[in-house]
N, C-alpha and C positions, 0 to 999 in steps of 0.2 A: 608854464606848464611842461611837466616831463612827459613828452611822447613817448618815450620807450617805455616809461613805467604803465602809460595806458594800454599799452598793447597786451592781449593774452598771450601767454607763455605756450610753448609748444607743449600738449601734454604728454607726458614720458611714456606712461602705461600705454598710451594707444600708440607710440612709435616704436616701443619694444613688442607689442602685439601684433605691429605691421610687419615686422622684422622677421619672427617668428613664423607667420603667416607665409609670408613670401618664401620662405624654406620649404615649408609643408606642401601648399599649392605648387610650389616651382617643379619638386621633384613627382608630383601627383600625376602629372603626365606621362612619365615613364609606367608608373604603377596603373593608369590605366590602359595606355598601351598593351602592358603585358596581360592584363585581366581580360582585355579584348579576344583574345586568342584561343580562350574558354569560355566564353558566353557572348550571347548577341549584343548589339549595342543598348536597345532598350530595354532587356533583362537587365543587364548589369544597372543601368541606369535606374530604373525601378527598385532593383535590391539594396544600391545604394543609399539612395534618397528616403526609401521606406523604412528601410532598418533605422537610418539616422534619425528619420524622424520620431518612430516609435521609441529609441532609448532616451532621447530628450524628454517624450512625454513622459516616460516612466519615471525617468530622475525627478521632474517635478512633483510627481504622486508620491513618490518615496519620501523626498524631503517638506512634503505638504506646504507646497507654494502655491501660490495664484496659479492655477491651473488654463482657465481660458484667456484667449487673448483679449487685449481692451480694445483693439481695433479690428474685428475678423475680417472685415472688406479689405483693409488693406494687407492684413496678413495672406489673404486669397491673391491680390493681385502681386503681391513681393514674390509668392510660391510661383506665381504662374511664369514671370520672366526670371526670376534668379534660380529657381530650382526645375522647373517643365522644360522652359527654353533652355536656359544657357546649358547645364547638364546633359540633357537630352540631344541636343544638338552637337556639343562637343565630344560624345561619346560616339555619336553618328559620323562624325569628322573624322575621328581617328581609326575607323575602320581601314580606312585606304591612306590617310593622312599621317605625315611622320608627326612623332610628338613634340619636337622642336618647333616646327612651323605651326602645327595647329595652337600650340601655348601662345606665340606672338601674335596670331590671329586673332586668338579669342582674347587676350588681352590689349585688344583696341577699344576698349571698353572706356579708358581716361579720355579719349579723344570725343565718343560720343555723350561723356557726362558733360567735356567742356562745352558742347554743343548747345547741349540742353540746360545746363547750370545758369545763365543770364538768365532766362525765360521763366525758371520754376523756383530758382534758389536765392537769385540776385546774387550769385559769386562769379567775379571776373578776375582775370590774371591781371598781375601788376609786375610792373619793374622787369627783374631778370626772369620771372618765372616765362614770359614771352620767348626769351631765348633756350629755356628747359623745353617747351612745346614744340619749337622748330628742331631740336635737336633731337628728340626723342622720335620725331614723326619721320624725318630724315634715317633714325636708325630702324624704325620697322618696316620705313620704304626699302631699303638694303636688305633687309632679312627676307622681305617680301619678293622682291625681285618682279615685280610685274611685269618686267620688258623681256623676261626667259619664257621659253613656251613653258608651261606647267601641266605634266599629266595628270596631277592632281587636283584641278581646276575645282571640282564639284565639291571636294573636300575642304578647299579653300574657302569656300563660299560658306559652307556650314558653320566654320570656325568663326568667319567674319560676321555672319548672323549671330552666332550666340555670343560675341563682344557687344553688339547691340542691345540685345535681350540682358545682358550685365549692366551696361550703361543706364536702361531704362530702370533697373532695378534699384540701381543707386539713388536716382531720384526720387523712388518711392519711399527708400529706406530714411533719407534725410527728410522727407516730409512726413515721417510716421512717429510722432511722441513716444518716446520712451521713459517709463519712472524707474530706475533704478535697474541692477543686474538681474533680478528675476523674471520683471517685464520681457526684459532682452531676451532673456532664455525663453520664455514663452512664446513671444513672435518669433523667434528663430525654429522652434521645435513646432509651430503650426504652421507657418510659411513654407517648412520642409514636407510635413506631412500631407498638406495641402496640396502643394507641387506634386509629389508623387502618385498622387492618384491618377492623374491621365498617363503620367509613365505606365503604370501598373495596365491601365486600358490598354495603350499602343502595345505593350509587350504582350498582351494575350492575343492581340489582334495580327499583329506582323510576325509572319513564319520566320524562326529561325534555329538553329542547332540548339541540340540540349546543351545544358550547363554541365560542364566537366569539372569536378569538385577534387582537383589537383592541392596540392600543396602550395604553389605559385598561386593560384586563383585563391584560395583562403586568405594569404596574406594580402594580397592586393585590395581583396573585399573588406578585411579589417582595416587597413589603411584609410582606405575611402570611406568607410563608415564612421570611424572614429576622430579619427585626428583632420582628415580633410574635410568630411561633411559635417560633423557634429560639432566638433569642437570648432572647424574652420568657420564654419558660416557664422558662428556666434561670434568668433574673434572679429569677424569682417564686419559685422554690424555694430561692435562695440567701437571699432574703428572708426567706421563713418560716421557714428554718431557723436565722436568727440574730436575729430579732424574735419577741415573743408573738404568736400566732396571731390574740389579740384587739385589737393594734395594727397588726399588719401587714393584718388585714381591714379595719377600720375607716378608716385611714388613705388605703387603696385607693378611698375614696369619692370622692375626685377625679376617677376616671378617669370617670365620667358626665358630671359638670361639665364635662371636656374634650370628652366626647362629645356632649354637647347644643350646645356652643358650635360645635364643628366642623360639625354639622349644622345650623344655624343659618347660619353663613356660608358654607358650600360647596353644600349643597342646599336651601337656602330653608325649612329645618323650623324656623319662628319660633317661638320658645317663648311660651306665653301667661304671664300675672301669675302664675300658682300654679307653673308651673316657674320662672319666675325668685327668686320667693320662696323656693322648695324648695332652690335652688343657694347662695343666701346663707345658710340654716342650715346648711347641709352643710358651707360653708367655717368657719362659726361652731364646728361641731363638731370640725373638723380643729383650729382653734385649740386647743379646750379639751383635744384629745387630748395633741397636742403639749406644752402646759403641763405637763399632769398627768405625763409621762415626764421633763421637765426638772426638776419637782420631786423625783422618786423618784431622780433620778440625782444 
């Protein structure tokens, strides 16, 4: 029996989508940080998600594709964790936290996925992937540096809880059957729209300064609505549906590296030696992860 032929090959379209998405979401931490200078965190989160959801729903209507989600209850739970909690907590964390560190803590998602996947998905790490997990965890530990006194402890906690919410949403997405690209688009649109509703309510209840409609805010809002939210979450659900939760979660760890570098170049958030060492360990973990996939294919 040819064991190599019996193993499924990596989905090239999903791998390319994951690479593009890493760049889009990695830079978006800087875009969000800039946008929050002109709007309150919940107002911005509500604008980003509601406009993104409406844009996708309108696209379904224009193209005359199936409009209603096949699994409305799962779309609700997906929206609650992936949109309401993840995006809401991240925007709140970025008010006082740096773009780079918030990105790193938000991307602890893969570790929560790894903890939950054996119980809900039956996925377990094999071979060299264990080393990748160890390196990635050590890299995040260096970037976070919990042994140092952090003045932004509350924002760090919020970003970490956002990572937990994202991890739970990955499990929900993996357990939600999707039948073709249009069903995926419908699920993306409805989870985003349903998840935006609590954010709109919170934005109305929590006092904040009025939105300042400047050129910077306009383009950062556009970037968040179209590439990052509408297109990005659709690509993410496509990736999660095609790749294992463990692989897609760990490979997305390149996102905070992009966020840290973009924050360094554009916002002057200069990472220390520990953060630079952490990024190097994450790159090594990604290399081991890809190597493990190629060996199994």
